[in-house]
N, C-alpha and C positions, 0 to 999 in steps of 0.2 A: 802463511801468507801476511804481509803486515802494511800491501802495496796502498790498499783500501781501507787501513784502519783510520777513523779518523780522529778517535778521543781514546785515549784510554787511562787508567789511574789505577795505582794500589792502595788502599787503606787498611789503615792497621791500625790498634789501639794498643799502649803501652798499659792501661790502665787497666782494658777488659784481659790481657796477657796476664797482668800478676793475681787477678782476681782468683784467673782458671787456675797457676798455678797454685797459688796460696791452698785453694779448695782440695787440688790435686793431695797435696802434703798434707793437709789435715784431714782428711779420708782414709789416707794412705796409712797416718800414726795410726788413727785410731783402729784402722782395722788392723795395724800389728800389735797393738796393745790389746787387744781382743782376744787375738790369737795365740796369743803367747800367756793369758790371765784364764780362758778356758779355751782347752781344745776344740775343734771341730764345732764352732759356737755358728749359728746361721748369722747375727749380727755381724761377728768378721767379716762373714760370705759378702751380708748385704755394703756392709763398709769398703769392703775391698770390690766391688761392684759398683759404688759411687767414683771412687778414687781413678779405676780406667777410665770411666766414662767421660770424668774431669780431664785426664790427660790425656781423652782422645779432645776435645775442645781446647787445651795449652796447642794440640798438631795442629786442627784441622783450621779452625775459625781463630790462625793467627794473621791471616789479611787475605782483605776480601778483593778482588780483581775485576776490573769494570774493564769492558771492551766494545765498543762503538763503531760498527764499520757503518755501509748506508742500505747496507741489508737486514743486519739485527744487533742486538744489545745483548752480551755477552756476562753473565754473574756468574765469577768463581769463588769459592768462597773452600780453602783445600780438596777434596777430592769431588766436593760436588759441583754442579755446573746448571745455569739455568739458562735457557737462550729462550728471550721475547724478538720476534718477526717486527719488522718497525711497520709492513702492511697491518698486523695486527694493532698496532697502538690507537689505539680512539681519544687516550687525552694524556698529558702529561703531566705533572705540577710539583709543586712541594709537598711533603708529608705533612699533613699537621693532624696527630692524636692525642685521644685524651692521653695526661698525665698515665692515668692507667695501664694504658697500649704501651704509651709510647718507652712507658719503664720497666718493661717486661723481660728483657736480657739481650744479652749479646749473640750473636751467631743466626742461625735460618730458624722464623720460625713460622707459624702457619695462625693466623686467627680470623676473625670477623671484623669489620670494621663498616660502619654502614650499612648493613646485610648484604656486605660483597665478602666473597670471602679471600684474602691474601696470603700471598707468600712476602716474608719480610727476611731479607737480607742484612742483616746491621750491626750498628757499635752503637754504644748507649749517648756517648759524646758528641757524634756528627749528625748533621743536618740530614732529612728524607727524600728522597726524590719518590714518587709513586708513580708510574705507568699503568691507566685502564685496558686494558683489553676488549676489540671488538669480538673475538670469539672467546670465550672461556678455554683456558685450557686445562680440563678435566674439570673441578671442582673453582681452581681459581681465576677471580675474575681482575683481580692488580697484583702487579711487582712493584714494591717496591726493594729502596736500599739505599743507603748511604753512602753519600762524598763527600769531600772536601770545598767543589766546588758546584753546590745544585744549579743556581743560576747558567753556567755556561752548559752542563749536561743537558740541563729542560730545554735552553736556546739549540743546541745539536740534536735533542730528540725530536721537536717540534719541528725543524726544518726537513729531516729525513719526512719524518712520520706525512708530509707531505707534498714530497719530492723533491726538494734542494737538498740541493750537495752541501750548502755553505749557508750557517743562519745569518754571517755576516755580509754577503753584496748578494745572496737570492738566486745562486744559480744552483 
């Protein structure tokens, strides 16, 4: 049902997709080469595992779908989905991270940021928004995600968390 849909966005990254395709091909070629030169090698199995792992990334982390309704924020990366009830949103803002954590990769990551456990749905080249949760979802206290329009997303989530239906006219 899309009648109550307030915001939607599909975020993808050509560079990230190329990186995962290149890694899949690299590990696939190395696995084939190793299997051909040394029969039943454990290294060939490990290389094949990494080729399959990056193939999953190619297929699963192609597009991040962001859907915002009056009740919830839903993030979907391929087979994996995370839903944040807006009743549980304590605050929302731009995600500012140290370079060592910001450049940690694309996809879904779990990490500690300022003593808070976070799940991050991200691509490297886009800014991120972080939503702090009032009540943790298991150990997760913050949810961050990439978006091309962080200020618009922050306005919508902020207004909805305060019970308004529109950040523009305050209804």
